N, C-alpha and C positions, 0 to 999 in steps of 0.2 A: 619622884621620877627616877628611874634607874635604866641603865643600859648594860646589856650582857653581850659580849663578843666571844665566839667559839670558833676558832679557825685552825686548820691544818692538823687535826688530831686523828688518831685512830682509837675508836671507842668500841670496845667489844667485850662480850661475855660479862656484862654487868648482871647482877642478880635481878634487877628490875629494868626500867627504861634506859636506853642509852643516853638520851638527854631529855629532861623534864623541866619544863618552865610552867610554874603555877603563880598566878597573880590574882589577888583579891581586892586590891585597891590601888589608886593612882595609875600611873603610866609606866610601862616598861617597853623597852626596844630590844629586840633580839637580832643579832646577826649570826648566822650559822653557815659557814662556808668551808668548802674544800675538806670536809671530814669523811673519814671512813667509819660508818656506824653499822656494825654487823653482829649478829649472833648474840644479841642481848635478850633478857628475860630468861635467864638460866635457872631461876628458883621460882619465880612467879611470872606467868605470862605477861608480857609487857611490850610497849611500842618501841620502835627505834627512836623516834622523836615525838614527844608529847608536849603540846602547848594547851594550857587551859586557863581562860579568863573568867572570873566570876564577879558577882556584885556590880559595882560600877567601874570595874577596871578597864583600862585602855591598853591596847597592845599594838605595836607595829613590828611585824616579824618579816624577816628577809632570810630565805633558805636558798642558797646557791651552790651549785657544783658539788653536792655531796653524793656519796654512794651509800645507800641505805638498804640493807639486804639481810634477809633471813632472820628477822627479829620476831619474838614471841615464841621462843623454843619450847616453853612448858605450857601444856594445855591447849595448844593450838590457838592462843589468843595473843594478838599484838599486830597492829598496823605498822606500816612503814613510817607514815607521817600522820599523826592524829591531832587535828585542830578542833577545839571545842570552845564555844562561847555560851555562857549561861547568864541567867538573871538579866541584868541591864548592861552587860559588858559590851564593848565596841572594839572590834579588832580589824586590822588590815594585814593580810598576808600576802607576800610575793614569794612564790616557790618556782624557781627556774633552773633549768639545765642540771637537774639531778637524775641519778639512776636509782630507781626504787623498785627492787625486785625481790621476789621469793619470800616475802613476808607472810606470816601466818594468817592474817586477816586481809585487809585492803591495803593497797599501795598508798593512796591518800584518802583519809576519812575526815569529813567535814560535818560537824554537828552543832547546829545553832538553835538555842531554845530560849524560853522566856520571852523578854522583850529585847534580847540581844540583837545587835546589828553588826554585819560583817561584810567585808570586800575581800575576795579571794581570787588571786590571779595565779593560775597554775600553767606554766608555759615551758615548752621545749624539754619536757621531762620524758624519760622512758619509764613507763609503768607496766611491768611485765612479770608474768609467772607468779603472781601473788595468789594466795589461796582462796581469797574471795574476789572482790572486784578491783579493777585498776584504780578507779576513783569512785567513791561513794559519798553522797550528800544527803543530809536529812535536816529539814527545817520543821520546827514544831512550835506549838503555842502561838505567840504573836511575834515571832522573830522575823527579821528582814535581812535578806543578803543578796549580794550580786556575786555570781560565781563565773569566772571565765576560764575555760580550758582551751588553750591555743598552742598549736604546733607540737603537741605530744604524740609520742608513739605509744599505743596502749594495746598490748597484745598478749595472747596466751594466758590470760587470767582465768581462774577456775570458776568464776561466776560471770559478772557483767564486765564489759569494758568500762562503761560509765552507768552508774545507777544514781538517779537524783530524784528525790520525792519531797513534795511539800505537804504538810500535815497541819490540821487544826486551822488557825486563822493566819498562818504565816504567808509572807509575800516574797517571792524570789524571782530573780532573773538569772537564767542560765544560758551563757554563751559558749558554744562549742564550735570552734573555727579551726580549719586547716590541720586537723588531726588525721593520723593514720590509725585505724581502729580495726584489728582483725584477729581472728582465730581465738576469740574468747568463747568459753563454754557455755554461755547463755546468750542473751542479746548483746549486740555491740554497744547499744545505747538504750536505756529505758528511762523515760522522764514521765513522772506522774504528779497529778494534783488530787489530793485526798481531802475529805471532810470539806471545810470551807476555805481551803487554801487557794491562793491565786499564784500561778506559775507562768512566766513568760520564757519561751525557749527560742533561741536563735541557733540554727544548725547551718553553718555556711562553709562550703568548700572542703568538706571532709571526704576521705576515702574509707568505706566501711565494707570490708570483705570477709568472707569465709568464717562468720561467726556461727556457732552451732545452731542457734534458734533463729531469731530475727536479727536483721540488721539494725533497725531502729523501731522502738515501740513508744508511742505517745498514749497515755491513758489518763482518764479523769473519772472520779467516783465520788459519790456522797456529797454533792453540792460543790465539788471542786471545779475550779475554772482554769483551763489551760489554753494558752494562746501560743501558737508556734509559726515560725517561718523556717522552712527548709529550702535552701537555695544553693545551687551549684554543687551538690554532693553527688558522689558516685557510690551506689549501694547495690552490691552484686555478690552473687554466689554464696549467699547465706543459707542456712540449713532449712528454713521454713519460708518466712516472709521477708521481703525486703523492707517495707515500711508498713507497720501495723498501727492503725488508729482505732482506738477502742473507747467508747464513752458509755458509762453505766448510769443507772437511774439518778435523775436530779442533777447531774453534771453537764457541763457545757464545754465545748471545744471549738476554737476558731483556728483554722490553719491555712497556710499559703504554701504551696509547692511551686517553686520556680526554677527552671533551668536544671533539674536533676536528671541524672541517668540511673534509672532503677531497673535492672535487668538480671536474668539468670537465677532468680530465686524461686525454688520449686513449688512453694505453696501459692502465693501470689506475689507479684512485685509490690503492688500497693493494695492494701486490704483495709477498708474502712467499715466498721461495724458499730451498731448501737445495741445496747442490752437493757431493755426495759423502758417503761414510761418515763418521760422527762429527760431521757438521754438525747442530747442534741449536738449535732456537729454542723459547722458552716465551713465549707472548703472552697479554696480557690486553686486552680491549676493552670499554669502558663508555661509553655515551652519546655515541657518535660519529655523525656524519652522513657517510656514505660512498657515493659513487656506485657504483663497481665494486671489489669485494673479491675477490682472487685468492690462494689458497694452493696451494703446489706442493711436495710433499716425495717424490713418487713418480718424477718424470721423471729425476732425477739422484741419487736416494737422500738419506739424512739423515732428520730428523724435526722436524715442527712440532707442538708441543703448544699447545692453546688452552684456556684456562680457560673451563669452562662452554661448550664448543665447540657443543653442540647448540642453544644459544640465541643464536648469533651474530646472527641477525636480530631477536631480541627486545631484547637488551641494547643494540643499535645500530640505527640506521636505515640500511638498506643497500638500494640499488636493485637491484643485480645481484650474486649470489654465484657465483664461479667456483671450484667445489671439486672438480671431476672428477679432479684430479691430487693431492688431499690424502688422506692416510692416515686422517683423521678422528679423530686422537688428542685426545680431550677429557680434560681433567684438572680436579680440583676447584678451586674458588676458593682463592686463596692459594698455589698451587703455585709460581707464578712469583716469588714473593718480594716482591709489592707489597702 
């Protein structure tokens, strides 16, 4: 067992990563606080901060009040904060009150593979102007993780605000609460379940504005299973769709929309679609304010079930209903499992 403490330093213009912690066995604790970590990766593209656990290693990582900027100078490769768990590693990461900006890849990158397990709490950070996404999450193989992004400002990144994907047979819970997500050059949030992964997503009380494409996209494909709760969010003035819900062949999605305001998005404010046989959605909507609501399970097959579907305009305040391509499959309250 070991402990590493790095505080109150200026770390810049390193040939590789500014800070790199690699552990292959035993337990290591890292405290990284109040550092200036900038302009690293001058010879090989590298991260500002890199944490990698392999084999059966255990890590407890605390990253507080750092400024992590403009890393990955060579070759356009380098995340601000790169967190990777492989094999059967187990890690807990708390990253709070950091400013992570203008890095050549993602502001925060989380990669969990093998049978690794992780808990990641990303809170009250500024993730802005990074060349890829503000926060990117990938789970694969049989990995398991819980990821919480709370109280962050995620803005003006060149791809997504938050991109989170489950792959293979991974299991993940993604909590996105009380964030301000705006002016990103793709979707504000994209969360997907691919292959046989299972993803649970909770979007609570976020403000999601002015992103170039969609405010939020939920997607499931190739036997993926995604279950989401979107509650108390404001999703407005994004470039295409406010909330896009897309299910592809053999995938399933269960979703609850409660108390959201989704308006001013020029494509549709809420757009649910199925793409092919075996693509299934079950949706519950309560007390939302929605400009345009579109449901389509006839154009490309699949099925969208809506709890108490006959009362869509009663349970919610909807300005325009586009239901011409919906099968009209209404199911009793509670069917979707919420």
